C-alpha positions as CSV (number, residue, x, y, z in Angstrom):
1,M,0.1,0.3,-0.1
2,A,1.5,3.2,-1.1
3,N,1.9,5.9,1.7
4,S,-0.1,8.9,1.7
5,F,2.6,11.7,3.0
6,S,2.9,14.9,1.3
7,A,6.0,15.9,-0.4
8,E,5.6,19.3,1.4
9,T,6.0,19.9,5.2
10,T,2.8,21.0,7.1
11,Y,4.4,23.9,8.7
12,G,7.4,26.0,7.6
13,Q,7.0,25.5,3.8
14,R,9.1,28.4,3.1
15,A,11.5,28.2,6.2
16,K,11.9,26.9,9.5
17,L,13.8,29.1,12.1
18,G,15.7,27.8,15.0
19,L,15.8,29.9,18.3
20,I,17.6,29.3,21.6
21,V,16.3,31.0,24.7
22,P,17.2,31.2,28.3
23,P,15.3,29.1,30.6
24,T,13.2,31.8,32.0
25,N,12.3,33.9,28.6
26,T,8.8,33.5,27.6
27,V,8.4,36.4,25.4
28,N,11.0,35.8,22.5
29,E,9.0,32.6,21.3
30,A,5.6,34.2,21.7
31,E,6.5,37.4,19.8
32,W,8.2,35.6,16.9
33,N,5.4,33.1,16.7
34,S,2.9,36.1,16.5
35,A,4.8,38.0,13.7
36,V,6.6,35.7,11.2
37,P,5.4,35.5,7.8
38,E,3.0,32.9,6.4
39,G,4.9,29.6,5.6
40,V,7.4,30.5,8.5
41,S,7.8,28.3,11.8
42,V,9.6,28.6,14.9
43,H,11.4,25.9,16.7
44,A,13.0,26.6,20.0
45,A,15.5,25.3,22.4
46,R,16.1,26.3,26.0
47,M,19.8,26.8,27.2
48,A,21.2,27.6,30.6
49,L,21.5,31.5,31.3
50,H,25.0,32.6,31.2
51,T,25.9,35.8,33.0
52,D,29.7,35.5,32.8
53,T,30.7,36.3,29.0
54,T,34.3,37.8,29.8
55,S,36.1,35.1,31.8
56,K,37.9,32.3,30.0
57,E,35.6,29.7,32.1
58,G,32.5,31.9,31.4
59,K,33.1,31.8,27.7
60,D,34.0,27.9,27.6
61,A,30.8,27.3,29.3
62,L,28.7,29.3,26.9
63,H,30.4,27.7,23.9
64,R,29.8,24.3,25.1
65,D,26.2,25.0,25.7
66,L,25.8,26.9,22.4
67,A,27.4,24.0,20.7
68,G,24.8,21.5,22.2
69,A,21.8,23.8,21.8
70,V,22.4,24.2,18.1
71,R,23.4,20.6,17.3
72,S,19.7,19.8,19.0
73,L,18.0,22.1,16.5
74,S,19.8,20.9,13.2
75,P,17.8,17.9,12.9
76,A,14.5,19.8,12.8
77,G,15.9,20.9,9.3
78,V,15.8,24.7,10.3
79,A,17.1,27.2,7.7
80,A,18.9,29.5,10.4
81,I,19.4,29.4,14.1
82,A,19.4,32.6,16.5
83,Y,20.7,32.9,19.9
84,G,18.0,35.1,21.5
85,C,19.7,36.6,24.5
86,T,21.1,40.0,24.6
87,A,23.3,40.2,27.5
88,G,24.4,36.7,26.9
89,S,25.7,37.6,23.4
90,M,27.3,41.0,24.1
91,I,30.9,39.5,22.8
92,S,33.3,41.3,20.7
93,P,34.0,40.6,17.6
94,R,30.2,40.8,17.6
95,H,29.9,38.0,14.9
96,A,32.5,35.7,16.7
97,L,29.6,33.7,18.7
98,A,27.7,33.3,15.6
99,E,30.5,31.9,13.5
100,R,31.0,29.4,16.2
101,M,27.7,28.3,16.1
102,S,27.5,28.0,12.5
103,A,30.7,25.9,12.5
104,E,29.0,23.2,14.6
105,V,26.1,22.8,12.2
106,D,27.0,24.6,8.8
107,L,24.1,26.8,8.9
108,P,23.8,30.4,9.2
109,C,23.4,31.7,12.9
110,V,22.7,35.0,14.5
111,T,22.9,36.4,18.0
112,T,20.7,39.2,19.4
113,A,23.7,41.5,20.2
114,A,25.1,41.3,16.8
115,A,21.9,41.7,15.1
116,I,20.9,44.9,17.1
117,V,24.2,46.4,15.8
118,D,23.8,44.9,12.2
119,A,20.2,46.7,12.3
120,L,21.5,50.0,13.3
121,E,23.9,49.8,10.5
122,A,21.5,48.5,8.0
123,L,19.6,51.8,8.9
124,N,23.0,53.9,9.1
125,L,22.3,54.9,12.7
126,K,25.0,55.9,15.2
127,L,23.4,57.6,18.1
128,V,20.9,55.9,20.3
129,S,19.2,56.1,23.6
130,V,18.8,52.8,25.3
131,A,15.7,51.5,27.5
132,T,16.6,48.3,29.4
133,P,15.3,46.2,32.4
134,Y,18.7,45.7,33.6
135,D,20.5,47.1,36.6
136,Q,23.4,49.4,36.3
137,R,26.2,47.0,36.1
138,L,24.4,45.2,33.0
139,N,23.7,48.7,31.6
140,D,27.4,49.6,31.7
141,H,28.2,46.3,30.1
142,E,26.0,47.2,27.1
143,V,27.1,50.7,26.8
144,G,30.7,49.2,26.6
145,F,29.7,46.6,23.7
146,L,27.9,49.1,21.8
147,N,30.8,51.7,22.0
148,E,33.2,48.6,20.7
149,Q,30.6,48.6,17.6
150,N,31.1,52.5,17.2
151,I,27.7,53.1,18.4
152,D,27.3,55.9,20.7
153,V,24.9,55.7,23.7
154,L,23.5,59.2,24.5
155,A,21.4,58.0,27.4
156,I,20.6,54.7,28.9
157,E,18.0,53.8,31.6
158,G,17.0,50.5,33.2
159,L,14.3,49.2,35.8
160,G,16.9,47.8,37.9
161,L,15.9,44.1,37.4
162,G,18.8,41.7,38.2
163,A,20.4,43.9,40.8
164,N,19.9,41.3,43.7
165,G,20.9,38.4,41.3
166,P,19.5,36.3,38.5
167,S,16.3,35.4,40.7
168,E,15.0,38.7,39.5
169,Y,15.2,37.9,35.8
170,P,11.6,36.1,35.7
171,L,10.2,39.6,36.6
172,I,11.4,40.9,33.1
173,H,8.5,39.4,31.2
174,R,5.9,40.6,33.7
175,V,6.7,44.4,32.9
176,P,3.4,45.9,31.4
177,K,4.0,47.4,27.9
178,E,2.7,50.6,29.3
179,R,5.6,50.8,31.6
180,I,7.8,50.0,28.5
181,I,6.4,52.9,26.8
182,E,7.1,55.1,29.7
183,L,10.6,54.2,30.1
184,A,11.4,54.5,26.4
185,I,10.0,58.1,26.1
186,S,11.7,59.1,29.3
187,V,15.2,57.7,28.1
188,D,15.1,59.3,24.6
189,K,17.4,62.2,23.7
190,P,16.3,64.5,21.1
191,D,20.0,64.1,19.5
192,A,19.6,60.3,19.4
193,E,19.0,59.0,15.8
194,A,17.2,55.9,17.2
195,L,15.8,54.3,20.3
196,L,16.9,50.7,21.3
197,I,14.7,48.8,23.6
198,S,17.0,45.8,25.1
199,C,16.3,42.3,26.2
200,T,14.6,39.4,24.6
201,D,12.3,38.9,27.5
202,F,11.1,42.5,27.3
203,P,7.6,42.3,25.2
204,T,7.8,45.2,22.6
205,F,5.9,43.8,19.7
206,G,2.8,45.8,19.5
207,I,4.3,49.3,20.6
208,I,7.1,49.4,18.2
209,E,5.2,51.5,15.3
210,Q,3.7,53.4,18.2
211,L,6.8,54.7,19.8
212,E,8.2,55.3,16.1
213,D,5.1,57.6,15.3
214,Q,5.4,59.5,18.9
215,L,9.2,59.9,18.9
216,G,9.9,60.4,15.0
217,K,12.8,57.8,14.9
218,P,13.4,54.3,14.2
219,V,13.0,52.0,17.2
220,I,15.0,48.9,17.2
221,T,14.2,46.0,19.9
222,S,16.0,42.8,20.7
223,N,13.3,40.4,19.4
224,Q,12.6,42.5,16.5
225,A,16.2,42.9,15.6
226,T,16.9,39.1,16.1
227,M,13.8,38.0,13.7
228,W,15.0,40.2,11.1
229,A,18.1,39.0,11.0
230,T,17.3,35.4,11.2
231,L,14.6,35.8,8.5
232,R,17.2,37.4,6.3
233,A,19.7,34.6,7.0
234,A,17.1,32.2,6.1
235,G,16.4,33.9,2.7
236,I,13.0,35.4,3.9
237,Q,13.1,39.1,2.7
238,D,9.2,40.1,3.8
239,N,8.7,43.6,4.8
240,L,6.3,42.9,8.0
241,K,3.8,45.6,9.3
242,H,3.8,46.8,12.6
243,L,7.6,46.2,13.1
244,G,9.0,49.5,12.3
245,Q,11.3,51.0,9.8
246,L,13.7,48.1,10.2
247,F,11.3,45.8,8.3
248,R,10.0,48.2,6.0
249,D,13.3,49.6,4.6
250,C,15.8,46.5,5.1
């Protein structure tokens, strides 16, 4: 008896995207699933959170866990893989981490920190204000990373989450969008060419266009930039509505 299997996959006919997220992150997958184009599917893996990305031991642990995560996604037939963690991917040179991931599975890979800078460069933007959920220590780390990429931070403001340790990170996804809008507006500076909203567990889909209209400048967010970079790496060039100038122009 001949089988009745279709030659075409039921979901992800155009592309399957792999996504690696920290264990407490519940926003990244939800936002991507709400916004990917028709015929594109998202397939996620969870990985331990790495707060030390500077010491040799910290980097070795990150590289080891990322290698296992990308290898776990490869059999799903994904076209590209993203490491969806902003703070955990702020490593220079910015594409080094993605290149390590690609070497494991021979697939295009992206990281959130690199995607943010790539998005700013694609729009020819150098001066930013930054809104984050983070504490001062992590904000300082982000400023240092962005400065290394020739991005000038005119102002940065966070909500202080993480000041008492990683146990506070699950609070990030609970921040109401109204509070994120308030934070974004308060940190914006007239001379800033763009507003950056950092952290993949910070919900921003649904407010990007609103903020762009209100501020009169592009808004780049962690999940938006990472999804843009991953779609483009997978060969999907769709211009998506409601996700800002980045998806309209690039």
